[in-house]
N, C-alpha and C positions, 0 to 999 in steps of 0.2 A: 504494500500500500504506500502510495506517495502522500505523506502527511501534508506537505506544503500545498499540493494540488487540492487535497481534500479541504484544507482550511480556506483556501482561496474560493472554492466552490461554496463553502458555508457562508463566507462573508458576502457572497452575492445574493444570498437569500434575504427575504424581508425580515424585519425585526420579529414579527409574529412567528414566522417559520423557524427562526433561530431559537426563539424561546421554546417552541414545541420540541425542537431537536434536543435542547438542553434537558428539558423535562423527560424526554424519552431516554436519553443517556443516563440521567440520574436514576430513573426507575429501573433500568437494567443493572446499574451498579448496586442499587439497594437490594434487588432480588438475589444477587450473588454474595451479598455481604456476609461475612463470617466474623463472629465476635473474636477480637484478638485475645491471645493467651495472656493471662495475668502473670506478672512476675510474682515471685514468692513474697516480696515485701508488700506488693499491692494486695495480695490475697490476705496476708496477715492484718493489714490496715483495715480492710473491709470487715474481717472477723472481729477486730477490736471494736470498731464502730458499732457493729450489730450487737455485740455483747453489752456495750455501754448503753445503747438505746433500750435493750431488753431490761437492763438493771434500773434505768431511769427514764421511763417512757415520757415523762413530763418535759424532757429536753427536746423532744421532737416537735416539728412544725408541720401541720397538715398541708398537703399539696395545695389545696385550695387557697390557703393563706400565702404560701410561697408564690403561687401564680398571681394572685391579686397584688402583692407587693411589687413583683416584677413588672406587671402591666402598669401600675401606678408610676413607677420610676421611668418607664419608657414614654409615658405621656408628658413628663415634665419637660 
């Protein structure tokens, strides 16, 4: 495949067609996505955080609250 020729052809498409192409490419990548392997330290950190949340559930924040806070910040 000649990548330069492909990119040139893509650049000749309309903006709408390029957006559709990007969405199609992303959907293809998403369909093939495999979760990366965690390192040992990452796995231990997840286990530590889960244990802490199990021991002290009051420190957790419900997803709805996290989402609302984030959306409020984005509106500022």
